[in-house]
C-alpha positions in Angstrom: 141.7 -6.5 -39.6 144.7 -4.3 -38.7 148.0 -6.2 -38.7 150.1 -5.4 -35.7 153.7 -6.3 -34.8 153.8 -7.1 -31.0 157.6 -6.7 -31.0 157.6 -3.1 -32.0 156.0 -0.6 -29.6 154.7 2.9 -30.4 157.7 4.6 -28.9 160.0 2.5 -31.0 158.2 3.6 -34.1 158.3 7.2 -33.0 162.0 7.0 -32.3 162.6 5.4 -35.6 160.7 8.1 -37.5 162.5 10.8 -35.5 165.9 9.2 -36.5 164.9 9.1 -40.2 163.7 12.7 -40.1 166.9 13.9 -38.4 169.1 12.0 -40.8 167.2 13.4 -43.8 167.4 16.9 -42.4 171.1 16.6 -41.8 171.7 15.2 -45.3 169.9 18.2 -46.6 172.2 20.5 -44.7 175.4 19.1 -46.1 176.6 20.5 -49.4 178.3 17.7 -51.3 181.7 18.4 -52.6 184.5 16.0 -53.6 186.2 16.8 -50.2 183.0 16.0 -48.3 182.6 12.8 -50.3 186.1 11.6 -49.3 185.5 12.6 -45.7 182.1 10.8 -45.5 183.6 7.7 -47.2 186.4 7.6 -44.7 184.0 8.2 -41.8 181.8 5.3 -42.8 184.8 3.0 -43.1 186.0 4.2 -39.7 182.7 3.6 -37.9 182.7 0.0 -39.2 186.3 -0.5 -38.2 185.4 0.8 -34.7 182.4 -1.6 -34.5 184.7 -4.5 -35.4 187.3 -3.3 -32.8 184.6 -3.2 -30.2 183.5 -6.8 -30.9 187.1 -7.9 -30.7 187.9 -5.8 -27.6 184.9 -5.2 -25.4 183.5 -8.0 -23.2 180.7 -10.0 -24.8 177.2 -10.0 -23.2 176.4 -13.6 -23.9 177.7 -16.8 -25.3 175.4 -16.9 -28.3 174.5 -14.6 -31.2 176.3 -13.1 -34.1 178.8 -10.9 -32.1 179.9 -14.0 -30.1 180.3 -16.0 -33.3 182.5 -13.4 -34.9 184.5 -12.7 -31.8 185.3 -16.3 -31.1 185.9 -17.4 -34.7 188.7 -14.8 -35.1 192.1 -14.3 -33.6 191.0 -11.4 -31.4 194.5 -10.1 -30.7 195.3 -9.9 -34.4 191.9 -8.4 -35.2 192.4 -5.7 -32.5 195.9 -4.9 -33.9 194.7 -4.5 -37.5 191.5 -2.6 -36.7 193.2 -0.3 -34.2 195.9 0.5 -36.9 193.1 1.1 -39.5 191.2 3.3 -37.1 194.3 5.4 -36.4 195.1 5.8 -40.1 191.5 6.8 -40.8 191.6 9.3 -38.0 194.8 10.8 -39.3 193.3 11.0 -42.8 190.1 12.6 -41.6 191.9 15.1 -39.5 194.3 16.0 -42.4 191.2 16.7 -44.6 189.7 18.9 -41.9 187.3 16.3 -40.5 188.6 16.4 -36.9 185.0 17.0 -35.7 183.9 13.7 -37.2 186.8 11.9 -35.4 185.8 13.6 -32.2 182.1 12.6 -32.7 183.0 9.0 -33.4 185.3 8.9 -30.4 182.6 10.2 -28.1 180.0 7.8 -29.4 182.5 4.9 -29.1 183.2 5.8 -25.4 179.5 6.0 -24.7 179.0 2.6 -26.5 181.5 1.0 -24.1 179.8 2.4 -21.0 176.3 1.5 -22.1 177.2 -2.0 -23.3 179.2 -2.8 -20.1 176.9 -1.2 -17.6 173.4 -2.0 -19.0 174.0 -5.2 -20.9 177.2 -6.7 -19.4 179.0 -6.5 -22.8 178.5 -6.2 -26.5 175.8 -7.9 -28.5 175.1 -7.8 -32.3 172.1 -5.5 -31.7 174.3 -3.1 -29.7 176.8 -3.1 -32.5 174.1 -2.0 -34.9 173.0 0.6 -32.4 176.5 1.9 -32.3 176.7 2.2 -36.1 173.5 4.2 -36.2 174.5 6.5 -33.4 178.0 7.0 -34.8 176.7 7.7 -38.3 174.2 10.4 -37.3 176.6 12.1 -34.9 179.3 12.2 -37.5 176.8 13.6 -40.1 175.8 16.2 -37.5 179.5 17.1 -37.0 179.9 17.4 -40.8 176.9 19.6 -41.2 178.0 21.8 -38.3 181.5 22.2 -39.7 180.1 23.3 -43.0 177.7 25.7 -41.4 180.4 27.2 -39.3 182.7 27.5 -42.3 185.3 25.1 -41.1 185.0 23.0 -44.2 
């Protein structure tokens, strides 16, 4: 008997495998140096700060779920202030180290996240927050690989 998960369709599996293959290929394209290590660490912190900023700033899609729990349990104004300041500091740090393309990639994905969340879902959910993290990470990795390939880093 073949076990089957009815909640995961064939195209979801294909998409997931494509994501992993692209991520693996991009990782293989990046030459790790101490500078790249610092850039990547700052980028990962930045994407998570942006995710928290979105939960505290964007409208919520529903009154249940993890995103709603976090958003309503916190002082949203204070969280926005702290995370916006953190994002700005990280953007300055990344840019100072030559990672302007990573900042640009994260900004574009963040803008797309807002549009998709609001237009297609009516706001942010926990699943969309995870989607944003994955999209942001792969686009920043692509920007990092492109910068190295072009000789910018």
